[in-house]
Each structure stands twice: as structure tokens, then as C-alpha cells.
N, C-alpha and C positions, 0 to 999 in steps of 0.2 A: 515392454513385452507383456502380452496378455494371452489368455486362453478363453475360448467360448465354452460355456457350460453345456453346449451340445455334446461335448466329449465326455461329460461326467453326469449322465442323466439321473443317477441315483444319489448324488451327493446333496446333502442339506446345505443351507446357506452357511452354517458354521463350518462345515467341511470344506466348502469352496474357499472361504477366507483362510482357514488353517492350512490347507494343502497348497493353496496358491502362494502363500508367504513361505512355506517350507520349501517349495520347489524353486523359489527365486524369481517369481513373477512380480511385476509392478502392479498389475491389476487384472480385472476380469471383464469379459464381455458376456452379459447375461442373456442367454437365449431361452433357458428354461430352468426350473428348479424342481427336483424330484419328479421329473417327467411331465410337469405342467408347463406347456408352452405359452399359455396366456398369463403373463406376469401380473396382470391386473387382478387376477384371482388369488394370488399368493398372500397368505396371512402376514408374511414378513413385511410386506409393503403397504399394509393398511395403516391408517393414521396412528393408532395406538402403539404400533410396533416400529414405525419408520424411524423415529428418533433413536431408538436403540440400535438399529442397523447402521445408522450413520455414525454413531459413537464407536461401534464395533470396527467399522472400516477405518476410522480415524486412528483408533488405538493400535490397529495392526499396520498402519502406514500403507494401506492397500486401497486401490482405487477401482471404481466401476468406470471403465472407459466408455461403455455404451450399452444400449439395450437393443437386442435384435428381435424385432417384432415379426409377426406373420402378415402385417398389413401389405396388401397388394392392390394394384390399380387397373388391372386389365378388365375386370368385370364391368359390363355396361349398364347393368340395372342400377337405377338411381338410388334405390334404398340400400343396395349393397355398397355403393360408393359412399353414401352418407355414413353408413356404419363403419366403413374402413377409415374414413376421416375422423370420426369420433374416437375410434380406438387409437389412431395415430396421435391425436391431441392429448389423450390421457397418457400415452407412453411418453410424450414430450414432458408433461408435468411431472411424471415419476422420474424421468431422467434428470430433470433439473434438481429435484429433491435429493437424488443420490450423487450429485456432482458429476454426472456423466456428460459427455459432449455431443452424443449423437443418438439417433434412433434409426435402425436399419429397416428398410422396406424393400418390397419386390416390385418388378414390372408387371407381369412376369412372362406371359405367353402371348404371342402374336397369332391370331387366327388366320390361316392361309386362305380361307374362303372370303375374307373381307379386305377392304382397302387398307394397306399397311399405314399409309400416311394419316388416315383418319384415326386409327388405333393409337398411333404415336401421339397425336394431338390430345386424345382423351387421357392417356396416361400422364402426359406432361401437365395437363390441367390439374390432375390429382396431386402430382408432386408440387406444383406451384401453390396450390391451396394449402397443403400441409406445411410446406416450407414457410409460407407467410405467417402461419400461426407459430411455428417453431422459432422463427426469428424474434418473436416477442418475448420468448422465455429463454433465449440464449442457447438454443439447441440446433444442431444440424440434422437434416434429413438426408440419409445416404442410401441410394439405391444400389443394390448389389449386382455384380456381374453374375447373373443367375438366370436360369431358364433361357429364353430366347435372347436375353440381354447379356449372355456370355459373349456374344459376338460384339467386338468393340465397335464395329461400324454401326450397328443398331443402337448401342448405348450412346455413341456420339450423336447420332441423328436425333435421339430422344433428348439428350442434354442440351443440344442446340436450340430446342424449343422451350427451355425453361430459363426464366430470367431471374428468379429469386436467388440471391447469393447464399441463402441457407441450405440450398440443395446441392449435394455433391455425390460422389461415387465411392462405394466400397468395392475395391478391386480384390476379388478372390483371385489371387495370382495363379492358382491352379486351373481354374475352370476354362478360360479361353484357350489356354495352352493344351489341355487334355481333350476337351470336347470338340474343339474346332481347329486344332493344329496351328494356332496363332503363335508367333514367336514373342518372346518377352519384349523385345525391342519394339515390335509393331504395336502390341497392345498398350505398352506404356506411352508410346508416342501419341496414340489416339486418345488416351484417357488421363494423362498426367495432370492436366490443368484442372481436373475435377476431383482427383483422387485424394481422400482425406483419411482413409483407413484401409488396412490390408488384411486379408485372410491368407493363412499358409497351411499347406498340407502336401502330401506326397502320394504317389500311386505308381502302379506298374501296369504293363500291358500283358494281358493273358490271352492266349489263343482260345477261341471258342471251344475247341476240343478238350480243354483242361477244366472247363466249368463243372462244378459239382452240383448235385441236386440241391434245390433250395429248400431249407427247412421251413416249417410253419412259422417259427419265430421271425426268421428273416423276411419271409413274404409279408407278414403282418406289419413289420416295421417299414418296409418299402411302401405298403399301402398307406400307412399313416403319414409318411413323408410326402407322398403325392397329394394327400388331402390337405396337409398343412401348408405346403409350398408347391404349387402346381408344376413348376418347372424343374423339379428335382430330377437329377440324372444319376445313373449308377457309374461308379468308378471302382477299380480294385485298389483300395487304399493300402498304403504301406506306412510303417513307422517313418517319421521324418528322417531324411537322409538315407533311407533304405530303398527308395524308389528311383524314378526317372526324372522327377521335376528338377529343372536347372536352378536350384535355390541360390547358388553363389552368383550366377549371372544376374538373377533378379534383384538380390540385395545390393549388389554392386551398382546396378543401374539406378535404383531408388536413391541410394545415398549420394551418388554422383550428381543427381539433379536436386538435392536438397530436401528430399522427403523427410518430414519430421513427425509423421503420425505413428500410430501403434502398429506393432507386428503381432498379429493375433492367430494362435493356433485354432483351427476349426477341425477338430477330430470328430468325425460324424458317427460317433458311437450310438447315438439315439436312433439313427436311421439304418445303421449297419451293425447290428448286435454281435456279429461274428468277429469283428475286428478287436484289437487288443484292448485290455482294460485301461481306464484312465490312470490308475496308479503307475502304470508303465508308460503309456503314450504321452501323457501330459508332463510327467517328470522328464522324460527323454527329450521332448522338444526344447525345454528350457536349456538343457545341457548342450544339445546339438546346435541350437541357434546361437548360443553364446560362443561356442567354438567357431562357428562359421564367421560370426562378426569379428572375433579376435584375430582371425587368420586372413582377413581380406588384404 
């Protein structure tokens, strides 16, 4: 069981480790630290400090399961593609140093004005290239069900174009269900052979008439989310177990088919500042998920 640091945007690395162990987690998925989403810029992970971070994790018995990057592959400009690949390779090197097993990347958007098959080929070539490098350092490249790749049919069409075994899928269990009405059974059937990591969250359905005016802080966070990950979509998030997501069905299905990857809370506090603080949401998920597991 892990949590993404997207849910605790103001925590330091020390707080991430301390609170993660206190709340009963096995590890953490690092998306950002103190609101910096480019982990390559963080002083904690530069050569002089990296050894200390590794000792800190080992002493706490706490793992970094993966690094969630902003690398994406839909941009067709060659210089942008080269820069994304370079960043992806650097993330792979950092993931190896931290003992993580994967780097998350995005697809992320399909342009309706252009041939879809051509775009899928282009994204697949990017995944293939990064996956080939990742395989040399023992890291997986996982593309998330995010943006237009929330649709399992599009993800399957993309993954069928990739031959590198180091490339897999990060199934955000909430997104295909919430944004496209896919059943858990159908999404899992389409993606299970590629799925190596899962994100968990919960949300509710609110009628448009109940929407409140958006504050400047919330609008700015949404704008940053779209700039950082172009396929970002809005949902009305709820504390885990307090919404409509069929978590029991999802967990039952995964365990029945032998899934052995991580179960990672992705509480989108960075992009939705109005939702509950991590001291409540992150702690609660560990309790609720453990209860769910024990009562299957």
C-alpha cells in the first residue's frame, strides 16, 4: 500500500517518510515534493544528498515504489520528443537509485483533427524508445489511464503497438469508470495483461445546479494541472469509501486474477486545493483500504 505525494503537496521528504510510516503505508509514489513536480530539480535527489535519502528510507523500512513524471508523448515536435525522452531517461536513473520499480508517463491527448492511428503509432514509438532504455536499468515505464487513454480501448490499441516488455500500464481504477462509464470488469479485462500498478480514489456525482463559484486558488490549481498534464479532467473527489467508486468489486477482481502490484492512493490535493487535507485523507485511506482487504 502506497500513496502519491500529489496528495500532500506541502510535505517535505522527511514528512513523507515519517507520516507514511506512522499511517501504516509500505511505501510512497513520488509525484512532487513541496509543490515541485520536476523531481530532477529537487535537492534531495542530487548526488551529495541521494545517499542520505537512501539510508533514511532503509532505516524507516519504507520504500519508493515509483516515480510519477510529467513525461508525455503526444507532442509531434521532434525537439519536444527528444526533451521528453531525455527527462524520462533521467527519471529512470533516479528511480534505480531510489530502489523504485517504475516511472509513470502519459499518452496523453488524441487530436481529433488528425488520423488517430498515426498518432497512436507516434506515441507508441516514444514508449518503445523509453522502454528500451528503462530495460537496461531494470525499470518499467508505465503509461497511466489518463487523458484520452482513460478509454481502455484506446489504451489497448496503443499497447498492442508496443513490443518492449518494460512498458506496461498504470491503471487509475477511478478514471475509466468515472469519466467514461466503463465497468470494472470490462476495463480490467482489456488491460489486465499490461497492468503493473494501480491508483485508487473516490468521487461523487454532483448535479450542475449544486456547483459553487470557483475561487481564484482553485482556478489557478486547475490551470497548473492542465499545463502539467494536458489530459487532466475534473471530478468531485470524496474521501475514500465515502463516494460511489466500487472499491470492493475492483479489489476482489484484482486479487482473484493474481494482481501483485501496489495499491496507491492518488488524492489530487495539488490540483484540487479545496479537498480534504492529507493529514486526514492519506491517513484515512490506509485505514479504509485495510478494512476493505480484511473483509473480502
